[in-house]
VEXRO-373631 format. One record per atom (N, C-alpha, C): x, y, z. Coordinates in pm, whole numbers, plus 50000, padded with zeros to 5 digits. Each point is the difference from the previous one (the first is absolute). Example, Ala and Ser with C-alpha at 12.3 -4.5 7.8 and 13.67 -1.06 7.14 Angstrom:
<pts>
513194943150780/499115011950000/500905012050000/499655010549928/500825011950006/499235010950073/
</pts>
This chain:
<pts>
357536902188280/500214996450139/499415011050087/499294996250100/499365009650090/500985004250108/500225013050014/500895005050104/499215001950128/500564995850110/499285000550127/500015013950061/501145006350008/500105013450057/501385005549970/500215012950028/501255006449966/500975001350116/499534998950120/500885002050114/500674987250044/500515000350121/500614988050056/498924989850027/500394987650002/499044989250027/499475001750141/498655000050012/499425001750132/499754986750070/500064989249923/499864986850062/500894990349925/500354988950062/500914990549935/499494994849866/498684999949977/499464994949875/500035010049886/500325012650028/500015010249896/501425002749953/500125003449872/501315002849941/500185015049981/501235004750011/500275014049969/499945001749849/499895012349955/499965002849857/501254994649932/501155001950064/501264995249942/499954984949979/499524992650099/499914985449987/498994996249892/498895007349994/498984996949900/500555002249860/500715011149980/500565002949868/501064989749963/500834996150095/501024989849974/499324986949959/498964996050071/499284987749967/499385001049861/499445011849968/499395002049869/501044998549890/501165006450018/501044999349897/500574986049987/500154993050110/500474986149992/498994991449924/498735001850030/498964992249931/499995003649851/500175012749969/500025004349861/501184993949926/501194999850064/501184994049938/499804985149978/499424993150099/499754985749984/499034997649884/498965008549991/499044998649891/500695002449866/500855010349994/500715002949875/500884988349961/500724993950097/500844988549970/499164988349952/498834998150065/499124989249960/499515002249856/499575012349970/499515003049865/501124998549898/501205004550036/501154998849910/500294985449972/500044991950106/500284985849982/498894993449919/498745003750026/498894994149926/500085003949852/500335012649973/500135004449862/501154992949931/501114998250072/501144993049942/499664985449974/499214994050088/499634985949984/499234997949870/499245010149958/499284998949873/500954999249882/501215005350016/500975000149891/500944988150003/499834991050094/500914988650009/499704989749893/501044993449951/499784989949897/499354987450058/499324992449917/499434987450048/501104991150056/499694993450109/500984991150063/500765006550115/499805013150021/500685006750112/499494993750129/500914996050091/499554993350123/499185009150090/498904994750052/499095007750085/500685005350125/500934992450057/500615003850127/501125010349984/500315004049876/501045010049977/499355013249962/500355010450075/499475013449971/500495004649863/499295009249938/500425005049869/501375006950007/500834998249898/501305006849999/499835015050014/500855005950082/499955014450022/499165004050119/499154991050047/499215003450118/500874998250125/499585006250106/500774999650124/500134985550050/501224995850023/500284986850055/499854988549902/499915003049872/499784989349903/501174990349995/501245004950014/501164991049995/499974989950115/499555004350117/499924990650113/498984989049971/498895003549935/499024989749965/500544990949891/500795005649910/500614991849894/500984990050059/500855004650092/500974991150065/499294989150078/498965003750074/499264990050078/499384989549908/499465004349889/499414990849904/501054990749941/501145005549964/501084991749944/500514990050103/500135004550124/500484990850104/498964989250032/498725002849979/498984989650015/500214988849899/500545003549885/500194990349893/501344992750009/500935005550072/501324993850019/500535003950137/499384994850107/500305004750135/501434997950047/500674989949951/501374997450048/500965011449966/499705007549896/500905011049962/499955011650099/499005000550083/499895010750099/501115000050102/500704988750014/501094999250097/501275007149953/500055003749873/501195006549946/499845015150003/500905006450068/499935014450020/500035007649867/500714995049903/500155007049873/498675001749927/499124990150011/498705001349932/499065009250076/500225001650129/499205009650075/500485014249975/501295001549977/500565013349974/499685004649858/500024990849904/499775003349860/498844991649945/498785005050012/498844992349955/500084995549854/500715007549916/500094996249860/500774986749985/500914997050092/500704987149997/499014988850031/499185002050100/498974990250031/499064998249880/499635011149938/499114999449884/500664993049882/501315000249995/500734992949895/500054984950028/500144996350126/500154985950039/498674992549994/498955005850052/498734992950017/499424994649870/500075007349887/499464994049877/500684986849963/501294998950024/500694987349972/499484989050093/499755003650123/499464990550098/498634994949954/499145009249960/498654996449955/500064992249869/500845004649908/500124993349870/500494985650018/500954998050092/500484986550028/498894991150052/499185005250090/498874992350053/499014996649890/499765009449911/499074997749890/500544989249905/501275000849968/500604990049910/499984986050062/500274999050130/499974987150068/498574994450000/499025008650022/498604995549995/499644995149860/500455006949898/499734995749863/500664986549970/501224998250048/500694987349980/499264988750072/499575002450121/499234990150073/498704996649930/499355010049946/498754997949927/500234990949879/501115002449930/500294992149880/500344985550031/500554997350118/500544986650027/499244991850102/499065005950073/499384992850111/499284987249957/499315000349887/499244988349957/500944988249976/501095002549930/500954989249971/500754995450125/500355009550084/500814996750119/499204992550107/498725003150015/499224994250111/498904990549955/499964996649873/498934991349950/499934986750075/501124994750042/500024987150069/499725001350151/500155011850055/499885001750145/498635005250048/499295007449916/498725005850044/498934997649894/498734999850041/498924997849903/499855012149907/499404998049882/499855010949902/499275012350055/498974997850085/499295011850053/500905008650089/500984993950066/500935007750083/500955008249912/500424994249889/500865007349906/499205011849942/498744997549965/499165010849946/499855011450101/499824996550127/499895010250105/501315007750015/501124992849989/501315006850008/500195009449882/499564995749881/500105008649882/499145012650017/498834998350060/499145011550027/500695009750096/500644994650102/500755008450095/501155007149930/500714992849913/501095006349925/499475011449912/498854998149935/499445010749916/499655012350083/499384997850115/499635011350087/501265007250049/500984992550043/501245006250049/500735007049886/499964994249882/500635006449884/499375013549969/498665000650005/499325012949978/500395010150107/500044995550125/500365009150110/501435005149983/500924990949967/501405004049982/500185009249880/499274997549891/500105008849883/499505014050033/498915001050075/499485013250042/500995006850094/500604992250089/501005005550092/501215004949923/500424992449900/501145004049918/499725013449932/498795001949948/499645012649936/500005011450102/499424997650118/499935010450103/501405004050046/500874990350021/501375002850044/500755007849893/499784996649874/500645007349891/499575014750001/498715002550021/499515013850006/500625007750116/500084993650116/500595006550118/501485002849976/500714990549941/501425002149971/500185012049906/499205000649897/500115011149905/499705013350066/499015000250088/499675012450072/501145004050093/500604990450069/501135003150089/501205005249922/500124995849877/501095004949914/499685013749940/498785004950024/499645013349955/499285000549866/499634988649945/499275000049873/498585005050022/499495007149903/498605004350003/499144988249957/498974997150079/499114988949967/498675005449953/499474994049895/498695004149949/499164987749974/498735002349970/499084988949972/500464991549883/500695005949906/500384992949879/501104989850018/500594999250120/501134990850020/499544986350037/
</pts>
């Protein structure tokens, strides 16, 4: 960083040395946090949600809670889950798992249940939608499990 001068600021556009040093140290700390988070991201297991900061990084729990509430927003109205994120992390996997199981049940039964009401191509399109949603829910279930384990303090590695 280029220092402008050592004395008091002679014009509104110039910074004093103290302000320049403070700005430099703030930028250095932000860079260090960025590098730390980037290095930690390399150690995250497959399936870790992109919107959740790496465990141990500054503010990671807030990103974890926000991500969990995105997946089960109605639980955000309960003060207990905001006070204890691990409770939210315990509840959300059941919520996701229930959705996944219902989608699987629908996939298994839609052809028999709607054969008389809709044409075969519509059932095929619905099955395709069920498959896509099933993949999304399965990935979400894995991501939520990883976040829950991290909130409980488990060490996560690539091998998990």
